[in-house]
N, C-alpha and C positions, 0 to 999 in steps of 0.2 A: 504494500500500500504506500502510495506516495504522499508526501506531505503537501497539504494545500498551500500554495504560495501566497495567497491573499490572506492576510491576518487583519481582522477588524481594528479600526483605530481605537474604539472604545469598547472595553469588555467590562460589563457590570460586575462588581464585587460585593460580597456580603459584609461590607464594613460601613462605617458611618460617613455621612457627608463631610463632616469635619476632617476626616482622615484622607478623603479622596479628591476633594474639590480642587486641590492644588497639586495633584500628583501628575507630573509630566509623563510618567511611564504609560498612562492610559492613552495618551494621544500620539505616541510614536509607534507606527506599525512594526510588528516583529520584535518588539522589545519586551523582555520578561524580567521581572525582578526575582532573583533567586535568594539572596541573603540581604537582609535589611538591618541597618544600624539604627537603633531607636533608643529612646530614653524609657527606662522602665524602673519600677520601684524595687529597690534592694533593701537589705537589712538596715543600711545607714543612709537612706535617701535615694535620690535618683542616680542611676548608673547607666552607662552605655552598655547595650546588650545587642548582640547579633542574633537574629532569629530568622527562621525560614519563612519566606513569603508564600503562604499556602495557596492563596488564590491564583497567583501567577504561575506557580509550579503546576497546579491543577490544570490551568489553561494550556500550559506548554505540553504536558503529558497527553492530554486529550487531543491536542493538535497533531502531535507526532503519531499517536495511536489512539483512535477514538475509543471511549468507554474504558480506558485503562486506569483512570484515576476517579474513583467514586468519592472517597474521602481520604483524609490524611492517614488514616489507619487501614484503608482498603485500597491498595495499589497493586495492580497486576504486573509484577516485574517481568514475568515470562513474556507477556505481550510486548512490553517495552524493549526487551532484549532482542526481539525480532527486527528492530530497527537500529541503524547506526547513524551517528552524526560526526561531523568533522569540526574540530574546535581549535581556536587560537586565542590565547590570553592577551589581554591588552590593559595597560595601566599607564599612568603619567598625569600630566596636567589635564584637567577636565576640559579646558577650552580647546586643547589640541586633540583630544579624543573626539570632541564634537566636530572639529574641522576635518579630521581624518574620515569620519563617517560621511561627512558632506561631500568631500572631494572624491570619495569612492562610490558616490551615488547610493548610499545606504539610507540616508535620511534626506528630506527635502529642506529647502532654505528656511521655511517657517520654523520647523523643529530645530534646525541648527541655531537660529537666532534665540529661540527659547532656551536652549541648552547653554549657550555662552552667556546669557544674561542672568541666569539663576545662580545662586550661591548654594553650596552644599554644606549642610550641617545636620547633625542628628536632632537638633532642636527645630521642630516644625511650628511651634507656637509663636516664636518671636518674629517670624518673617511675614511679609505681606502675603495675602492669599492670591498669589500668582503661580501658575504652573512651574514646578521645579522638581528636581530629582533628589531624593534622599540618598545619602551615602550608602553604598552596599555593593554587592556583586550582581551584575546584570548579564542577561544573555540576549544578544542582538543577532537576528537572522540577517545573513549577508546576501545570499543568492535568493532572488525572488522567483526563480523558476522551480518547477516541480521536479526536484532532484530526489533520487532515492536516499542519498546520504547528504542531507542539507548541511551547509556551512554556517557556523555561528561564531561570533566573537564573544568571549567571556570577558566582560569589562569590569574592572575595579574602578567604580566612580567614587572618588575619594573626597574627604572633607577638605575644605579650603585651607591651603597652607600646610597640610600635614607633612609634606616633604621638606619644609623649610627647617633650618636648624633652630630657629627661635620659637617654634610652635610648642604648645604645652605638651606635657608628658602624656596627657589623656589622649590627645589626637595622635601622638606618636604610637601609643599603644593600639588604638583602633586601626591605624594604618598597618601596623605590623600584623595584627590578626587577620585583616582582610587580605593582605598580600600573601600570607601563609595559605589561606583558603584558595587563592588564585593559583599558587604553585601546586596545590593538591588536585585542582580540577583540570589543569592543563599542563602539558609537558613543555610547551613552547609559549613564552610570553614576549610581547612586543611592548617596549617602553617608548612612549612618545614624549620627546623633549624638545624644547625650543632652542634657538641658537644661544639665547642668554643662559639657559641651563647648561648647555655644553661648555660655554666659556667659564661658567662659575665652578666647574669641577676642579678640585685641587687634587691633581694626580699624585702628589707627594704625601698626602695625609696618611694613607695606610702604611707605607713603608717607614715613614719618619716618626710614627707614634713612639713616644718615650714610655718607659716603664712607670708603674705607679710610684716607685720610690723616687724616681727623678722628677715626676710631675709634682710631687709634694713640695719640693724645694722651689720649683718654678711657678707654682700656682700663685697668682696675685703678686704680692710683693713679699713673699716669704723670705726669712733671713734678715729682714731689715727692722731695726728698732725705731719706735716712734715715741714722742713725748706727748702726753695729754694734759689738759688743764680744765678745771671746772669753770664754766662761764655762766653767767646769769642770762637767761633768755629775756626777750622783750616781755614786759609785763602784759598779761593777757586780759582783755576786757570782756565783759559780758557781750555776747553777740549771738545772733541767729542768722545763719547763712544758708543759702540753697545753691545747688548746682544741678546740672541735668541728670536725670535718672533714666530708668528703662522705659521703653515704649513697646507695647504688644498689641497687635491687631487681633481682636477676638470676634470680628464680625461674622466669621464662619460658625461660631458657636450659638449665635442668637437666632432662634426660629423666627420666621417671618410673622408668625402669629403674635410674637411678643411686641411687634412694632405697631400693631393695631389694637384698638380697644374692642372688647367684646360687647355686644349690644346691651346685655343686662348689667354689666359691671364697668360702666364708664368711669366710676369714681375710684377704681382700684389702680394704683400706679403700676405700670408694667415695665418700667425702665430697669436696667441692670444696676447693681450697686455693689459696693465694697463691704465685706464683712468686717465688723469691728474686732480687731485683734492686735495685741502688742507685738507678738512674735511671728505672726503668719500673714502671708499675702494671699488672701482669698477673696473671691467675688462670687456673686450669684446673679442669675438671670430669672426673669419672671415671664410667664405667659398664661393665658387663659385657655384651658382645654374645653372645647364645646361639650355639650351634653351628649353622652354616648350610652350605649347598652353594653354592659359588662357581663361576661359569662365566666363562671367558675365551675370546674368539674372536680369531683372528689368521690371517695369511697368511704362509707361508714359501716363498721361492723356492729352487730347487736348480738348479745349473748342469749337473749330470751325474748319471748313474745311480748312480755310486759314492757321490756325496755324498748322494743320496736314500736309498740303502740304509744308509749310515752313520748317518743321522738316526734311522731306526727301530731300528737295532741299539743305539744309545745309549739311546733311550727305553725299549726293552723289556728289554734285557739288563742294562744298567748301572743305570738308574734304576728298573727293575722297575715300569713303568707298566702299567695295564690298558688294553686297546685295544678300541675299537669302531669298526667300519666302518659308515657310514651305508647303510642298505638302499636309499636313493634313488640310490645310485651306479649308473651304467650298467656293463654287463659289461666293456666295453673299459677303463673307468677302474679297475674292480676288478682286472682282469687286470694293469694296469700297477702297481697298488699291491702285489698279491700276488707277482708275478714280479720287478719291478724294485726294490720297496721292501723287502718281507719275505723275498724269495728262498724262497718256499714253493710251487714249481711243482706239487708233488704234490697240493696241495689243489685245483688246477684240473683234474686229470686226469679225475675223474668227469664234469665238465662237458664236456670234449672228447669223451669216449666217448659221452655221451648225444647230443651234437651230431652226431657221425658217424652214429649210429644213426638219428637224425631225418632226416638227408639221404638215407640209404638208403631209408627209408620214403617219402620224397618221390619218389625215382626210381621206386620200384615203383608208387606211386600214380599217377605220371605216365603210366607204360606202361598201366596199367589204364584210365585215363581216355581215353588215345588209342584203345585197343581199343573201348571203349564208344562213343566219338565216331565211330569208323570204321563201326560197325554202324548208328549213327543216320544217317550220311551215305549208306550203302547204302540204308537205308529211304527216305531222302529222294529218292534217285535213282529208285527204283521208284515212289515217290509221284508224282514228276514225270512219269513215263511214263503212269501212270494218269490224271493230270490232262490231259496234252497229247494222248494217243492213246487216249482212253477207249473208242472204238468197237472198236479192235483188242484192247485189254486186256480188255474185257468178254467177248470171245469166247474168250480164253485161259483164264479161270477159274483164274488162278494164286493160290495161297494165301500170298502174301508178307505179312509183318507190316506192319500199318498204323502210321504214325508220327503222333504227336499234334501238335496245333498248337503247344503250348509247346515241344515238342522241335524242331519246325521253326524256331521263333523263336530257340531256343538255338543251333542250328547256324548260322543266318544271322548272328546277332550275334557268335558266337565265331569263325566261319570265313567271313567274307564273300567272300573270293576263291575258296574251294572251292565255295561255293554258286554263284557266277557261272560257274565252270568246268563244273559239273554242268548248269547251264541250257544252256550251249553244246553239251554232248554230247547232251542230250535234244532240243534244238531243231533241230540240224543232224546228221542221221543220216549219218555218214561211213562208209557201206557201199556199195561200188562197184555191186553189183547194184541196190541201191535208187537210187543216183544215176543209173545208166543208165536205169532205168525212168522216173525223174523227168524226165530230159532228153528221152526218147522221148515222154513224155506232153506236155511243153511244145511239142515240135516238131509233134506231131500236132494239137494244139489250135491253134497259130498257123497251121499250113498250111491247116487247114480254114477258119479265119476269113479268111485271105488269098484262098483259092480262092473263097469266097462273094463277096467284094468284086470280084474280077476277072471273074466270070461265065464262067469257062472251060467247056470241054465236060465237064470232070470235075465241074463244079459241079452237073451234073444228078444226080449220084449223091447218095444219102442222106448228109448230113454225118456222121451217127452211124456209118454203116457205114464211111465213109471214115476217120473217126477210129479205129475199131476195127481197120480194115485196116492203117493205118500203125502203130498201137501194137503190134499183134501180128505185124507183119512179121517174117519169119525173118532178115532182115538184122540182124546184131548191132551192127556198127560204125555209129556215129551219122553219120559223114561219108558213108558209103556209102548210108545210109538217106536222107539229105538229097539226095544226088546222084540217087538212084533216083526221087524224086518231084519233083525240081526239073529243069525242062527247060533252064535256062541255068546255066552253071557260074561265071559271073563274080562272082556274089555269094555263092557257097556258103560260102567260108571265113568270110565275115562272118556268115552265118546261124548257122553252128556256134558261133562265139564268143558271139554274142548268146544262144543257147540255154544255153550253159554259164553265162554271167553271170546270166541270169535264174534258173536253177536254184540258183545259189549265193546269190542275194539273198533268195529266198523261204524263210523258216523252214519246216521240215518240219511243225512243229506246225500251221501254217496251210495248208500245201500239202495235207496229208492230207485236208482237207475236200473238195478238188476230186475226189479219187479215188473218192468214194462216188457219183458220178453214174452210174456203170455198174458192175454187180456184178462182171463179169469183170475189169475194171480193178482194182476194190477188192480182189478176191481175189489178183490178181497182186502188188499192193503188200503185201497182208497176208502173203503167203508170204515175201516178202523181209524184211518187218518182223520176222517171227518168227525168221527166220534171223539177222538183225542182233541181235535181242534175246538170242538164245541164244548166239551166237558172239562178238560184238564188245562189246556193251554192258557186261557184267560186267567184261571186261578193261579197258575204258575207265575204269570207276569205280575199279577197283583201281589203275590207273595214276595216277589223281589222288590216291588215298590214299597211295600210295608216295612221292609228291612233295609232300605237304601242307605240310611245313615251309617251303618256299619261299613259300607263300602265307599262312603263319601270322603274324598280328599279335598277337592276344591268346589264344593257345591255352591258357596255363597260369596266367592271373591268379587264378582261384579257387584253384588249387592253391598258388600262391605266397602268397596271402593266408592260406590255411590253414596253410601252412608257417611263415609269419612269426608267426602267432598262436601256434602250438605252440612256436616258438622263444622268443617272449616269455615264454610260460608257463614254459618250461624255464629261461630266464634268471632269472625271478623266483624260482623254486624254488631254483635254484643259488646265486643271490645270497644268499638267506636262509640256505641251508646253509653257504656259505663264511663269511658274516659270523658265523654262530653258532659255527662251528669256530674262527674267529679269536678270538672273545670267550671261548670255553672255554679256548683255549690261553693267553690272557693275561688271567686273571680278576681279579687283585688289584693294588692300587696306585693311584696317582693316575691318574684316568681321562683317556685321550686319545681324542678322537672325531674321525675323519676325515670331514669333511662333503662335500668335493669336491676335485677335482684337475684341473688343466689340464696337458696334455702337448703339447709342441712338438717335433715330430720334423723334423730337417733333411732336405732332398732327398737328401743323401748325406753320408757321414762327412767328406767334404772340407769341407762347409760348417759343421761343428761337431758337438756332441754333443746328445743328447736332453736337454731341460730340462723341469723340472716346477715347478708352483706349487701348493702344498698349502694347502687351507683347513681349518683345524682348530679344534676347541674342546677346552679342557681343563676338566675338572670335578674338583673336590676337595672333600672334606668339611673345611671350615674349623672347627677346634675353637673353643671359646668364646674370645673375645678381650677384652682389657682396652682399652677405647677411652678415650683421653685427648684432650680438646679444650682447646686453649689460646686464651684470649681476651686480646688485647692492647688495652689502652685508651690513648687519647690525649686531650689536652685541645685544645679548639678555639682557633683564633687569637684569638677574642674573649676567652676566659678568660686566654690568655697575655698579652694586652695589659692586661687589668685587673690581673693579678698583678704586672705590671711597674709599674703605677701605685700599687698598694696591696698591700703585703706581707702584710696580714692578710686579703686576699680569699681565699676558699676556692674553688678551681676544681673543676669536676666532670669527672672522666674520662669519656670517651664511648667507646662501642663502635662503631667504623666498620663499614660494610658494609650499605648500604641494599638491601632486596629479597632478602637472603640471610642465612643464619646467619653472624655475624661471626667465628666461631671456625674454627681450623684443627685438624684431627684426625689422629691417627695411632693405630695399633693394635699391640699386642704380645701375644704368646702367653704367658699366665700359667703355662702348664706348662713353658715354656722359660725365661722371663725373670721376674725380680723387678724391679719398678720401685723405683728408689732416690731420684732427685732430678731436679728441673728448675730451672735457673737461667738468667737472661738476662744476656748480655754486650752491652750497648748494643742493637744490632739483630740479634744472633744468639742462638740458644738452645743450651744445653747440656743434653742428656738423658743421664742415667747409668743404665744397666741392669746387672743381674747375670745372667750367662748360667749357668743351672743345669747345662747339659750339659757345658760346658767349664770351669766354675768360674772364670770370668773376669769382670772388670768392663769393660764396653764404654761408650765415650764417643762420643756422636753430637753433632755441632756444625755448625749451619748456620742460615740464615735461616728464618723461620717457614714460609714457603711451600715451601721445599725440604726442610725437615726430615722430613716424612712419607716422602718418596721415599728419603731416606738410610736411615731406619730400616727401611723395607720391603725395600730391597736390601742391608741389613746392611753399609752402607759406614761403618764406624766410624772416627773420626779417631784413636782410640787404644784398644788392648785390653791390659789389665793383669791380673795375678793377685796382688792384695795380700792375699788371705785373706778368708774369708767375713765375719768380724766386723769388718772394717775400717770406720773412720769417715771421713767426707768433710767437708771445709770448703771453702767457695767464697768467693773474693774477686774479684768481677767487676770492680771498679774498677781492680784491679791485674792482672787476667787470670791469677790464680793458683788452683790446685786443690791442696789439701793432703790427703794420705791417711795416716791413722794406723793402724798395725797393732798392736793391743793385746797380742798374745801376745809380741812382741819389743820392745814399746815403741819402735817405729821410725817415723820420720817421713820421708815423701817428698813433695816439692812439685813439681808440674808447672806449666808456664807457657806461655802463648800468645806467639807473636812479635807484632811490631807490626802485621802485616797480618791477624792472627788466622787464619792458614792452617795453621799447624803447632803441635802440642802436644808439648813436650819436657820432659824432667826438668830442673828448675831447681836443686833442692837434693836430693841423693841420700843415702839411708840415714843419716839423722840419728839417732844413738843417744841415747835419753833416760833410760836406766836409771841413769846416773851421777847424775842430778839427783833420783832417787827412791830412793837408798840401794840401788841394784842390785836393786830389786824393781819389777816391772811395776805401775804404778798402775792403779787401776780408774777409767778415764775415763768420765764420764757425758756430758759436753758438750765439744765440740771445735769452735772457731769462730775465724775470722779477725777481727782488729780492722780494720774497713774502712778503706780509704784508707792502710793501712800494710802492712808485711810482718811483722806480729806476729801470733802465734797464742795464743789463750787456752785452757788446759787446765783443765777443771773436773772434780774427782773426785766420786764419789758422795756423799762426806761434805760437799761444798760447797766444799772447799778449792780455790782458783783461783790459777793462776800464768800469767804472760804470757811467751811465748818469742819472742825476736827472731831472725828468720832472718838478718838482716844481721849482727848481732853474734854469732850462733851461741851464744846463751846466754839464760837466763831473766833477765827484768828484775827489779829489786828490788821487793819488795812482794808480799804474799800477802793475798788477800781471802777472806772466808768468805761464800760464796753460800748462799742457802737450800737445804738438801738436798732440799726438796720442789719445787724449780724444775722446771717442765715444759719450759720453753724459755728459752734464753739467746741474746741477740742483741747485735750491736754497732750503734751508730748509724752512718749513712752517712758522717759526718765523722770517725769514729773517736774521738770525744771521750768516749763513754760506753759502758759495757756494762750491759745491762738484763736482769735475771732476772725471769721471769714465774712467778707461783705462783697456783694456784687454792685459795682458802681459804674456810673457813666462818666467817662473822662472828657471834659469839655475842651481841653487844649493840650497840646503836646508838652510832656514834661521833659525836663533835662535829666536824663538818667545816667548816673555815673557808672553803675554796674553794667557790665556787658550783657548780663543775662537777665537781671531783674531790676525793678525800680525800688529804691529804698529811701525811706525818710525816717529820721530819728526825732522823736518829740521830747526827749529827755531835757535838752536845752534848746529853748525856742530860738530860732534864728541862727543857730550854729549847726553846721553840717558835720555830722559824724559818720558819714557814709564811708563804708569800707568795702572794697570789692571782694567778691567771693573768689577764692583762689587767685591771689594778687598778681600772678604772672600770666602772661598770655599763653605760656606753655601749658599751664594747668588747665586753662580754659579749653585749649585744643584737645588735651588729653581727655577731659571730661566729655567733650562733645563726641569724641570717637567711640565712647562707651555706649552711646545711645544706639538701640537696635534699629536704626533707620539710616540708610546710607546718606540721606539728604539732611539729617538732623545735626548739622554743625552748630556752632555757637550762635551764629546769626539766625538760623532757622529756629533755634530754641527760643530766641528772643522774640521771634515773629509769631509765636503761637497765638497771641492776642495782639494785633497791631495797635500801637499807641497813637491812634489818630483821633481827631476831634469827633466826639459823639460816639465813640466805640465803647462797648461793655468790657469790663475787665474785673479780675478778682483781686481784692486786697486781703492780705494777711496781717492782722494787728497782733503784735507780739507783746505779751505781758509775762515778765519773769515772776515766778511764784515767790522767790526769795525777795523780800522787800516789795511786797505787793503794793503797788502805787496806783494813783488815779489814772495816769496817762500811759499809753502804749510805749514800750521801749523802742519799738521799731515798727514800721509799716512796709510791707514788701508786696510788690505786684507779682502775682503768680502767673505762670504761663498756662493757665487753665481757662476753660470757657465758663461762662456764667452758669450754664446748665449742669456743670459738674460739681458744684459746691456741696450739694446734698450727699454726694458719694465720697467726699474727702475723708480719709482716715490716715492716722499715723501708724507706722509699723516699723519694726526692726528686722532687718534681713540678716540672717545667720548670726544673730546676737552681736552684730558689729556696727551696722549702718542703719541710721534712722532715715526712713523715706516717708514723704507725704504722697499718698497714693490716691488716685481718683479714677473714675471711669466715666467718660463723657458720652454724649448722645451718639457719637460716631463709633461707639464700641471700641474705643482706644483705651486700653488698660495701661496707665502711664504713671510716672512718679517724678518727683524732684528729690534729690538727696539733700538731707538737712544736716547741718553741722552746728551744734550748740556748744558754745564755749562759756566758761564761767570766769569771773575775775580772780586771777591767781598769778603767782610768779613761779616760773619753772627754771630749773637748772639742768645743765647738760654737760657731758664730757665732750670736749672738742679736741681733735688731734691738731697739734701744731703743724702748720703748713711747712712742707719740706719739698723743695724743688729737686726733681730727679733729672739729671742731665743725660741726654742721649749721646753726647759727644759731638765731634765735628768731623766734617768730610771735606775732601778736596779732589780735583782732577789734575792730571799732568798736562793735558792739552785738550783742545776743543773737540777733537775727533775721538778721544778715548772713551770707551764704554766701561772702563774700570774705575771704580770709586774707591778711594783710600780713606780710612777712618782713623781718628785719634780719640782715645778714651771711649771707644764704641764697643757694643756687644751685639754685632749683627746676627749671630746665631740665636741669641735670646730674643731680640726685639723684632726681627724680620723673618718672613717666610718668602719663598719663591712665589711671585705673583703679587706681593705687596707693592705699594707705591712709595717711592722716595721723593719728598717734596723739598726743593731748594728754591726759596724765593717764590716766584709765581709759576715755576715750571714743575711738572710732575712726570716721573718716568717709572716704568715698571721694572722690578727686580727680576732678572733672569737666572742668576746663580749667586749663591753665597759661598765664597771660597774660605775665608777666615773671619774671625770676629772683626777684623779691620779691613777686609778686602771683599768687594762684591762686584758683580757686573749687572749692567742694566740693558734693557731692550733699546734698539735704535729708535730715534736718533739720540745723540748725546745732548747734554745741556747746552743751550745756545748763549745764555746770558750769565754764565757762571764764570767768575774770575779764576783764571787758570792759576794753580799753585797756591791759592789763598784758602785758609781754613774757614769754613762757614758752618753755621748751625743748620740743622735740617729737621724735618718733621716726617712722620710716618703715617700713611693711610693704609689701613689693612684692607686687603682684597676681600670682597664679599664672595664667600665660597658656599657651595651647596652641592653636596654629594648624596642627598637623600634618595634620589631616584635609583642610584646603584646600591647604596648602603641598605636599601630595604631588604635585600637578600641576606645581608649580614645580620640584620636585626631579627629576621625570621628564624634563622638557624642558630642564633645565639639563644633565643627564647625557646624554640621548639627542637624536637629531636631531629637528627640528621638521618636516622635510619628508622624503619618501621619495626616495632618490637615483636609483632606477630608475623611469622613466616611469609612475608611478602616483600618482593624486591621492587623498590621504587625505580621508575624509569628515569634516565638522566634528563636533567633540565637544560633548556636552551633559552637564552635571552637575546633578543635582537633590539638594540637601542637605535631608534629611528629619529633623526633630527629633522626639524622643519626648516631646512636651509635650502638655498637654491644652488649653491656651488657643490660640485661633486668631486672636487680635486683632492680633498683631504680624507676621503673615506678610508683608505688603507691605513693612513696615519692614526686616525681616531680609533679604528678597530684594534690596532696593536696596543694603543694606550689602554683601551677598555679591557682587553684581555689580560694585560699585565696587572692592571688595577684589581680586577676580579680575582685573579690568582692569589695576589698578596692579601686581598681582603679575606678570602677563605682560610689562608694560612694563619692569619691573625685570629680568626674565629676558632680554629682548631686549637691554637696555642692557649687562648684565654679560657675556653670552655672545657678543654680536655675531652672533647667528643670525637668519635670516629668520623672519618671523612664521609663514609657512606657514598651516596650517589653524587655528592658534590665534587668528587675527584673527576667525574665525567661531565661536569658543567661546561657548557659551551656558551661563549659570548660573541656577539657579532655587532656590526654597525652598518647602517645604511641611511638613506634619506627617504622622505615620504614617497617620492615618485617611484622609487625602485621597489617598494613593498608590493608583493603579489601574495595575497592571502591564501589562495589555493595551494601554493607551494609550501606555505608555512604551517598548514593545518595537520592535525593528528586525528585519526579515526578512533571512535570509542563506541562500545555497545551502550545504547542509551540507558537501558535498565540498570546496568552495573554502574554507570556514571551517576545516575540519580541517587543510587544507594551511597556512593562515595560522597556525594553532596550532603545527603542527610546525616551521614555518620560524622561529618565535620562538626556538627552542632550538638553538644551534649544536652540532655534534658535535665533541667533543674526541677525537681519535684516539688519543693516547697521552700519557703523562707521563714525565718523566725523574726517577728517584728512586734514590738510593743508587748512583749511577753506572751505572744500568741503564735500558734502554728498556722501558717497561711499556705494552703495548697496553691500550686500554679497549674494553669491549664495549657498544656503543650509548651511548657517552659516560660509562659508569660503570665503576669498577674492579671486576674480578671475579678471585678467586684462581685460578679454573680456567684462565684464559689467562695467568696470571702466570708459568707454568712452561712456556715453549716447549720442545717436544721434537722429536726427529728423526723426524717422521712419514714413513712410507714414500712415496717419490716426491716429497717436498717439501723435506726438509732443515730445518735450523734457521730460515733466513730464510723459507722457504715456510710454516713453521708460524706464525711471527709474522704473516705476510701473511694467512694464513687466519683468524687470531684477530681481525684488525681488521674491525669491522663499521660500516657507515654507517647502520644502523638505518632510521629512517623516511624518510630522504632517498632511499633506493633506490627506494621506490615512487613518490615524487614525481618523480624523474628519469625513471622509466618513463612516468609519466602525461604529462609534458611533453616526451617524446622527440622530437616532430616540430617543436618550436618552436626559435627562434633562441636561442642561449646567449650570455649576457652575463656576463663575469667582472669582479668588482670586488675589488681587493686592499685590505686594511686592516691597518695595523700600529700598534703603540703599546704602552705599558706595561700591566701588569695592572690590571683594574678601572677602565679609563678610558672604558668605554662603547663599545668597538669593536662 
C-alpha cells in the first residue's frame, strides 16, 4: 500500500482550543510533531518535560498504514513493519531549517514566513496567539509523490539561542536531550549553519583545553591579593519605584460567551480578574453558561425489598421527582419495579386479566386445532386405504373427503408417530375373518406347490381346482384343515406355525394383490375387507386419536408461537400503558429515569432476601450558571534561578497544563448565590459566596483541584450571617478574614489554624462606634495591612485610620485618601498603602521618569523625583525582560499616552510607618482605567513585588515594584587596582609580528582575538610566546615603528554549540547500548548557507579534526568506551550541494516507532504537597488528581485505575513472546538515567 501524498493542512485534534489555536504544525502539510517540549508540573514546580505527541503520531501511523493506530495502547506494529521509510536528521538554526525547507520546495512561502517569524520556547502562554512551532522533534515529509518508501526529515526544532554559549543551563539541557533523541532516531544528521556560525567556531578550543588544576589558577584573577575597605553607602530614603514587569496575552483562554452579557443576568460582571494573593499570581475568568439539560447515569444496589421501596418513596414523595420507566424494560422487570418498588399492584391488574384471557383463548384454540387435526388424520387414514387397497375401494364408491398433499405433509410433520400408527393399521388388517382367510389362502397355495413337487396321486388333479377346494373347504379351524389334507401328523404343528408366521410377515397391502388371481377368492376377501372397513377400521382410527398425546412431539408449536406472539404484543401494549400511567402519576420535578434493573432472588428465604441493582438516569433542567475558571500561574525553574542571580530579572509566569485547558472551573447558580470574592492562601483557595435563600455568607476553602467538588456538594468550611452589606478583608499571609458590619459598626475577625483545616472566630464583636463619636461611619474601603494584624478603614470622604487588632485600638495618625479612589491596597510587606484613582489629564505633564510620572507631596513645591533604575542601562535591561518584542522602555511609557483629555491611573503612595495626611508619592501607572478593579499586589518567588492587573484586552501584565525604607547601608568595597596588559611594538610597517614587553599573550589572548592599537584592530593568527605573536594581514598602518605602545584586547565571539552538541550528548548519555544491540555508526554533515564553494575541502578537514579531538576529550573526561563513536563520520558541504535522497537511511516503520516510544520513559506519579498524584501517560492531568471511591474499586483501586502506561502497553503486547530482561537504574535527578 502506498502512502497518500496529499496530507491535509489541518487535522483536528482532541485537545483544547487554547493549546491548538497557535500551533503552526497544523497548517504545514506533511509535518508531524513526534516529541514535544512542554512545561508540566513537577514535584518542585514547573519543569521542562519531553512527551510524545499522541495525536500527530496517530495521524502519521494511520497515514502510513490505515487503521494501524487505534489508541496509544493499541498499535498494530506488525502492520507498520510492512512499510519502510527513509529518514534524514536535521538540526541547526531554526531560520535556516525553514529556509532549507523552502528552497527544497518542501514548504511554501507563506509557511516559510510563519516559521522564520515565530520564536521557539516551551512557554506557550507568554507569546502572542500567532501560529508558531513549539520546540521538539518533528517529522516532515519530503517527497510529495506516492512512493513506497517515503522520504522524511526528522527535524530538531530547537529553543531560541540554545546553541549559544550564554544560554541558560535549562535550555542547554533541553537541547542536549532533544539532540540525543535525534541521534537515536536517525543515523545521519544534517547540521544547518550560517556563515556567521562557521566563522564563530574556535577550532582550537578542544585541543587547547587546560586541565582542571590549571584552570583553577587561571580562573578570574586567581593568585592575586586585593585590599578591601568598609565604605558607607549613600543614605537610602523612603521610596516607591516601579519598572516594567511581565506581559501575557490570555485572550485565547477567555470564551466568547464571557464577552457578552446573558439576557437574564445583565447585572453580573463577566470580566476577568486577578485573585487576591500575596505569594501567587493567579487570575480567573467568568462566563454565563445558558440553561441546559443535564443527565447523570448511575447504578444503585439494594439489599432488600424494603430498602428498594424506601428509595422510591423518598424520591417520589419526599423529593417530588418525576418518574419515567424505560419502555425497553421487560415485563418481569417492570413487575418487580411496580410491585416491589412502587407498591402499585393495581396498575398491573389489567395486564393479569388480559393474560388470563389470552391463555383461555389459547386453550380453546388448542381444542379446535386438535379437532381439525383429528379430521385430517381420519382423511389421511381413508386416503391410505384408497392408496393400498385401490381395487377394493374403487368398487365401494365411497364419497369420503379427499385430503390434499400439503395436508398430508402437515400431518406427517406434526404427528409422525400417529402417521406411523395409521400405516400399521392400514397395512396389517387385524380382523380375524380376514386373517383366517389369509392363512387359509397361504396354506392352500403352499400345499398345492408342495403337492406338485412330490408328484403324488393328488397331483393329477387340477392345481387350481385343488387350491379352490382347500380354500373353500367347510372346515373352519386351520389345524383341522391342515390335518385333513396332510397324511402325516408329525409335522402338522410346524406347518400351522409357519403359516401363521408367514401371514403375519406379509403386509396386507401387498398380500391383497395375490387374491385377485381368482375372482371367487377376491370376492371372499372383498367381503371380509368390507366388513373390517365398516366395523373395525373407524374404531381403530378413533382409538389412535384418543391416545394421540402419547405420540405427540410437536402438536402445538404453531399455537405456542402464536400465543407467544400475542403475549409479546400484549406485553408491549401493557408496558406502554403502565409506563404512561406511571409518568402521568409522577409528572413534575427532577426527572428520574429507570433504565434497567437486575433482580437476584435466593433459592429460599433461608439463604437471604431478594436484592436489586437499579440502573438509573437523572435529568434536570440546569438553570443558567455562572462559570468561574481559575488559572494558577507558576514560574519555571529556569526563571527562578535567574531571579536568584539577578534581582532585576523579570520572570514570566506560565500556565501549566500541556494538551488541556490549564484552568480549573466551578459553577454557581446566580439565582441562589452572589459571588463575593476569591483569594488564595498559599496552595489553597478561599471562595466566598452569599446565599440569597438563607441570607448567609458561605466560605469554601480547599485546594484548587478539590474546590469545585466542595462547592458542588455545598461543603462549606464556615457559614455566617453578618448582614447583606457586610464588607470583607483578607489577609492571606496571616490567615485572617475580617468582616465589617456597617449598620452596627462591628468588626469580627476569623482565622485559620496552623494546618488550615478549621476557620474560627479570632476577634469577636469589636465595637467601633466609640472611635467615631457613636455614629456609624460610612466605610468605602476596608482592607488589611498585609503581613500585620492591622486593618485600615477608609471612609467615603477619604479619611483613613488604621486599627490594630493586637492593641485593640486605632493607631495614631489619620490620612486623607483621594475620595475618588476606586481601589485601595496594601503592599505585601505591609510597608505601604496605595490608593488607585482613574483621572483625566487635562494637559501634558513634565515627566522626569522615563517610565512613569511621579510627584512627591511631602514638601510642596520641591521636586523629589527620583528615576527608577537611575541609569539608562537599567532601563534597557528592564525593558528587555518584558515578554513582548515591541515593549521597550518607550512603549512601556506609551501604555497610556499622556495627552490632553486622556484617562490614566494614578497610584497614591502612603507609607504605613509615620502614617500622615498626604501621599508620599503619586505615580502614573501604565495601566488602563478599566483595569483598576483587577489590580493586586503579589510577590513572585518570594523575591519580587509586582503590581498585577488584567485589562479588558485580556492582557495579564504587571509592573515590578521596589520599596525602599530610610536607612544607611555599609558595604565592602575592593580597592581599585589597575592591571596592566603590557606594551607592544613592531619592527617595520610591513611586519605581521608583534613584540611585547611585560605581556602574557598566552594568558590574555587566544587565536582569533583582536589586538587593538589606537583606532586600528587586527586579528591574532598565532601566539608564539608570551611576548611574540602574529596577526592577520594587513599590518598596522598608523603605528609608530619601534615605539612601545599600550594596547587593548577584544575577545572573539566564539560559538561551537552546533558541533559540541554531540559532545554534550555523549558526555551525559551512554556511548554504547547496555542490552545486546549494536548501534549503527553516526554521520554528521555540516551544511553552511554560503555561496562560495572554494573552501569546502578546507572546512571539512577542520571539522573532522575538531570532531576527532572532541570525542577524545569526551572519552578522557568520562572514562566511557568509544562505542560507535570511533566510527563517527563528519562531512561538510553547502546548501546547494545537499541531495536528501543520497543522505537518507531506510528503516522499518514499526520498529522505528517503537524506538521513538522507548526514548521517553513513563513517569507514573509524582509526590506533591504530601500527596501521591498519578500521571496519565506521563503527564499531569487534573481529572485523575481527585481519586474517588469508584464502585467496586475503592480509593486505592481508583488510583490504580488512573495510572496508565501509555505507549508501553502496546509495545509489551507486541513483544509478548520474547524473553524479558530487567535493568535497574538509580541516581539523582537529571543525571542521565
